[in-house]
C-alpha positions in Angstrom: 0.1 -0.3 0.5 1.4 3.6 -0.9 2.7 5.4 2.0 0.2 8.8 1.3 -2.1 7.2 -1.1 -4.6 9.5 -3.2 -7.4 11.1 -2.1 -10.6 9.4 -3.4 -13.8 10.5 -3.7 -17.0 9.8 -1.1 -19.8 7.2 -2.8 -22.4 8.9 -1.1 -25.6 10.3 -2.2 -25.6 11.4 -6.1 -21.7 11.5 -6.2 -22.1 8.1 -5.3 -24.2 7.1 -8.3 -21.8 8.7 -10.5 -19.1 6.5 -9.7 -21.5 3.8 -9.3 -21.5 3.7 -13.0 -18.0 4.6 -13.3 -17.1 1.3 -12.2 -19.6 -0.5 -14.5 -17.4 1.2 -17.4 -19.9 3.9 -18.4 -20.0 8.0 -17.8 -23.0 8.9 -17.7 -24.4 12.6 -16.8 -27.6 14.0 -15.4 -30.0 15.2 -17.9 -32.8 17.2 -16.9 -36.4 15.5 -18.1 -38.0 19.0 -18.6 -35.8 21.0 -20.1 -33.0 18.7 -21.6 -30.1 20.1 -19.7 -27.3 18.1 -19.1 -25.0 18.7 -15.9 -22.4 17.8 -13.7 -21.3 17.5 -10.9 -24.7 15.3 -9.8 -27.1 17.5 -8.0 -31.0 17.3 -7.3 -31.9 20.0 -9.0 -31.6 21.6 -12.9 -30.0 25.2 -12.9 -31.6 25.6 -16.3 -35.2 25.3 -15.2 -35.4 24.4 -11.4 -36.6 20.9 -11.6 -36.2 18.0 -9.6 -37.0 15.6 -12.7 -33.9 14.3 -14.5 -32.4 10.9 -15.5 -28.8 9.5 -16.0 -27.9 9.4 -19.6 -25.3 7.6 -21.1 -21.9 10.0 -22.2 -20.9 9.6 -25.6 -17.2 9.7 -23.9 -15.8 12.2 -26.4 -14.7 15.7 -25.4 -12.1 18.5 -26.1 -9.4 19.9 -23.8 -11.1 23.1 -22.7 -8.6 24.2 -20.2 -5.5 22.6 -18.1 -2.9 23.8 -15.8 0.4 22.2 -14.7 1.5 21.1 -11.0 5.0 21.1 -10.3 4.9 20.3 -6.8 2.2 18.3 -5.6 0.5 20.0 -2.8 -1.1 16.8 -1.3 1.4 13.9 -0.6 -0.5 10.8 -2.4 0.6 13.2 -5.5 4.7 13.3 -5.0 6.3 11.9 -7.2 3.7 12.1 -9.9 4.8 15.9 -11.1 4.7 17.3 -13.3 1.2 16.7 -14.3 -1.8 18.2 -15.8 -5.6 18.6 -14.1 -7.4 19.3 -17.4 -11.0 20.6 -17.9 -12.7 18.5 -20.4 -15.9 19.4 -21.9 -17.9 16.9 -23.1 -20.0 16.6 -26.6 -22.9 16.6 -24.3 -21.8 20.4 -23.0 -20.8 19.7 -19.3 -17.3 20.1 -18.5 -15.3 17.5 -16.3 -12.1 17.6 -14.1 -9.9 15.1 -15.2 -6.9 14.4 -17.0 -5.5 12.9 -20.4 -3.1 10.0 -19.4 -1.2 9.7 -22.6 0.0 13.3 -23.4 2.7 14.7 -21.3 1.8 18.8 -20.3 3.6 20.2 -23.1 1.7 18.5 -25.0 -1.6 19.2 -24.4 -3.9 22.1 -26.4 -6.9 23.3 -26.2 -10.0 21.7 -28.6 -7.4 18.4 -28.4 -10.0 15.6 -29.1 -10.2 12.9 -26.1 -12.1 10.1 -25.3 -12.7 8.7 -21.4 -10.9 5.7 -20.2 -11.7 3.9 -16.9 -8.6 3.5 -14.4 -10.3 1.0 -11.0 -8.3 2.6 -8.5 -9.9 -0.3 -6.1 -12.5 -2.3 -5.9 -14.7 0.5 -5.1 -13.7 3.3 -6.8 -13.0 3.7 -10.8 -12.2 6.6 -11.9 -12.7 8.1 -15.4 -9.4 9.7 -16.9 -9.2 10.4 -20.7 -6.8 9.4 -23.7 -6.2 11.2 -27.0 -8.8 10.8 -29.2 
């Protein structure tokens, strides 16, 4: 076991449901049944129309790099040795943005608008995280 493990998401509530889908190898986002607006991060109410009526819809898994930053000095002990790394915001085809990482691309090769696709990485038996790779 790693001496300083990386922080993992809490598997509770709507976030827990989101990560359950990831564990099954599916990226899903909430979509409002009233106005059709997709949303992420998961929450009970639609920011577009205020409706509480929604469902989970499977994503295409495709998106583009919206922005990123390069971390040269780890701010959490679990990331020591990974630097430099680039947390990236991915704009999905559905219109939502996801914070993740493009795993097959060094930070100096990232470009705004670069096409990416989701890939899932099992961290342990309970947690599978969505990462991205070049499309």
